[in-house]
Structures are given as C-alpha cells and as structure tokens.
N, C-alpha and C positions, 0 to 999 in steps of 0.2 A: 503493500500500500503505500501511498504519497505522505509521504511526511510533513505537516505543516498544515497552517488552515487557514482562513479569515473571518473572522469570527464578527457578528453582528446582535450589536445589542443598544436597546430604546429605553430613555429614560425622559416620557413625554418625547417635547419635539426636538429632546438633542439625539442624534444617533450614534453609536459610538464605533468603528471599524478598527478591529486589533489584529494585525499581522504575526502570526505565531506561530514561530519553529523557533523556541525558545534554546532548543539545542543549537542552532548554530547561527546565533543570534539576529534569527527574524530574517536570513537570506532569503528570498522567495526562489523558488523552485517555479518550473511552469504551471503545475496545478494550481499555486498560490495567485499568480500572474493573471492565471484563467478568472479564477474563482473571485479575486477582488473586483475584476471585469463584472461578473455576474451580479455581489452586491453593489457596485455602484448603478448599476441599471435599474436592480430594484428601486434603491433610493431616489434614484432620479425621477422615478413615475411614482413616486409617495408624496405628494402635496401636503400629507402632515409635517411633513420634516423642515424644521428650521435652520437646524445648525447642524453638521457633522465632524466630529474629533477621528482624525486618524493617528493613531498610537501604535506601538510596538508592545509584543507582551512581556513584561517584567520592566528590570530599572537598567538592565546592561545595554539594549540597543531598541533604538528604532529601528531599524535595519541595516543590515551589512549589506547591503546591493544585493546582485543575483549571486545563487547558489552557484559555486563554481564547479561542484564537483558534477556538475548537468553538462558541464562544457564538451567534453567527450561523446556524449547521445545527442545533443543539442544544439551544438552551435560550431561544429568543428569544418564546417567550411561555409562560404560565404554565400550558396547558396540555401542551407542549412541556417546560418543569420538571419537573413530575408523571413524566412518562415517563422522562426522565433519573435523576430522584431514585430511582425504582423501580430500574435499575439500580447507582445507586451505595450507596445505602442497604442495599440488601440484601447488599453486600461489606461496609460498614461493620457490618453487626450477625454477617456472617458472624464479622468480625477480633476484634470484641467475646465472642462466644460460643463461639470456636475451642474447643475442650475442653483444647488444651496451654496452657501459658504461652508467652507471647508478649513478648519486650523489642526493643524501636524502639531501633535504633543510628544516634544522629540525628549529623550530620556538615552544618554549613551550614545555606542557609535551611531549616525547617521552618515554613510557615504556610498558609492556609487551610485546603483539604481535605489536605494534608499533615499539618497540627497536628491534623486531626480522626482521621485514622489514625493518630495518634503517642495520639493520648486513648487509641484504642480499644484498644490495647496495653496489656500488665501491668506494665510496667517501662521507664524511659525513659530512659537512658544519653547524654547530649549532651559532643559535645568542646566545648574552650573557643569554637569557631568559630559554635557553633551560635545561630542565629537567629531567633524565634517572633513570630507575631502572625495574627489575624485579617483584613484591611485592605478587608473586601469593601466596608465603607462607603464606599470610593472608587470602587466600581461600583452603587451603588445595589443593591446583592444584599443579602437577608437567607438568617443563615444557618435551614438550615430547623430546625424546633422538636426533631424528636426526632433532629438531630444535636448540637444543643450538650448532651443528658444528659450524655456521659461527662466534655465536659469542666465543668462545673458540681460532678459527682462529683471530680473531681480539685482543681480549684482555690475551688470556691465561689462563692456567687452578689456577692460582692463585686469577685474580678478577674476571673470572668467578664465583668461586665459591662462592666469595666474595659477587656478587651481588643478586647469587641466594639464599643462605643462611641468608643472613642480610634481604635484602626483602625492604633496603633503596633504599627513590628517592635525587638523587645526582644533583647536579648542572651542566653547562660546563664545567665549569675549569674542576673541578675534572674528567669526561668524557675525557680530553684530557690529563688530566696526567697518566690514563688508557689507553690512546692511541684508545678508544672505538669510538673517532670522529677525523678527519683530522685538523679540527680547528675551532678556536670560531672567530667570529665577532661581533662587534657591533650589534643590534638589526637592526637599520636604513639601515647598509650596507649590511643585512642577502641578499638580494634578488638580489641586484647588482654582491655581492661577489659570489654568486653562478651561476650565469647567464655569470660573467665574466669566471668562470671556466667552465661553457660546451662550451663557446664560444672556447675557448684554445684547446679543443679537438677535438670540430668542424672542426677547422681549420686544425686539423692532416689529414694522411692519414686514411678515416673509416675503411680499410681491417687491415692497421697497429693496430691500437686500437683495433679492433676485436680480433686478431692474440694474441695482448699484455694480456687479459681479460682471454682467453683460457688456453693460456701458463700458466699464472699465479696459474686460477684456477684447472690445470690438475698437476702442480707440488705442491699443497697440498694433492695430493692422493700420499701417498707412493708406490704404487705399480711402480716396474719399466718403465722407457720408452722404448719403440717400437723405432725401426730403423725407423719406419715409422712416430713417433710421431718426433721421432731429426730431420727428414729431411723435416719436413714441416716449419719449421722454415727456411725454402730458399726457400720457396716457393713467397713469397714476390720478389726475384728477376726477375719472370716473369708476373707481373703485371704491367699495365700500369703505374697506381700511382707511380712505384717506376722509370721510366723513366721522369714522369712529374716532380717528387721531386728531382730529381737530376739535372737535366735539370735547374729547378729554380734555385737552389742552385748554380750552376756553374754561369749562368747567374745572380746574385743578385737581384731573383723576387721572389713574394709571391705564392707559387705555388695553382693551382687551380685544386686538385685532385676528379678524376671521380667516385672512389669506385671500380675500374674494374683492 
C-alpha cells in the first residue's frame, strides 16, 4: 500500500488539510499529490468553506518536498517526468486557483515541492523552527518553468535566483526578510496564531474574500483588463452580504454573513 495520506478536517467554516507522511517528513509521493488534488476539488465545490489551513503532520515538517525514493519508478526519464508533472502541476494549480483563501501553517522543514506548495497558498505563517529552500541543484533537477511563477511573484527575481542557484536551506527570519513568508511566531504559538488568522478571514464576507483573491491573482497577469473584468468589482453591491454588512456597521453590530 502507498504510505502517506492527505487528511481533511472541518471546524465550522474553516477546513484543515494535513499532509501526512511523518515517517519521511511529509514528503509527497504520487498518491499524496493526487489525493491533495482530490481534496482541493472537493473544497472548491463547497460554498460553506471560508478559509483553508494547509499544514504538515507533526512539528518536524510542513513538507520535505517530493519523495525521492520514487524517482527511479516515476521520474527516471524526461517522458516519465512530464507524466509526473501532469499530476503534480494540476494540484499546484488547483491550490493556487482555489477560490477560498488558504493559509500555510509552517513548522520545521518546508523545502523543494513543499516550498512550492506553500508558495501557492495566500498567506504563509511560520514557527521559529521553519526551514526553507529548494536544494534541487544537488540532484541535478530543475524546477519546472511554470512551478517557478508563484515563487517569483512572492520574492522577486533576485531572491528566487539566490534560492535556486545556492540551494541553501535557511531559517524563518531570513525567509521573512525575503518576504517568502508573512510572519514568524514562536513555535508554541504557531497553531493559535494560524487559526486566529483563519477566523479573521472566516468572519469576513466570503464572497468578498473570493473576489479579492481572484482580482489579486488576475492583476499578476500583465494582459489588459476587459470592461467586464472591471465591472465585476461592483457586483458586490448586488449581494445580500453587502446589505447585511453595511446595516450591521450602521447598527454597530457584528455581521452574520450568508455567502450570498
């Protein structure tokens, strides 16, 4: 049987997705890449979700990249590597394109494919134990060109080249300096801080969060905006949640959003 799994748990509007292969620091094998894709597909179609937390199983690792023991059977030629990429890239795109906001909760090792997964999330919160890098130069491996995009969007050209060319694994403070992560918290506070962030997101109007994510991602694409795309900015005024939100504001009450 395949070792490793991807687990989905729910606490109200907040979903937690756990990469679980603690015996190999949550390195993802093909089964886990595919299972993660299936879990994301399920979350995409669930309108009751308001925020997703992506984490590793245990404190030692978020994810130590891809499972290198599979390379002989899964990635020993360019042809095999393309087939493997079809599975992994679909999952990375599904994560980046997920309509719900996603927070990466990073404890310990977050390298290679693990860092690529974190880069496809919207917010990255790390404990002080966080360790980051893409040390594929030692394997003679190249990060596929479309996998680089999220990294470059976050850290820019200079830091992306440094991470790839040096292949150094570095700590959370340096990751924060490079803007690779949004914040660093003490390890004991990682879970509370992450779920506090998730609750702040979940308290907001869910359609607003989805539109903000969609528009920010769209604006990373240099193609000119169409009139229809500009007009979509004003669709919020036709939602029930806008009525709920501004009436609650005037009444000095907390809004209870419906997601409509």
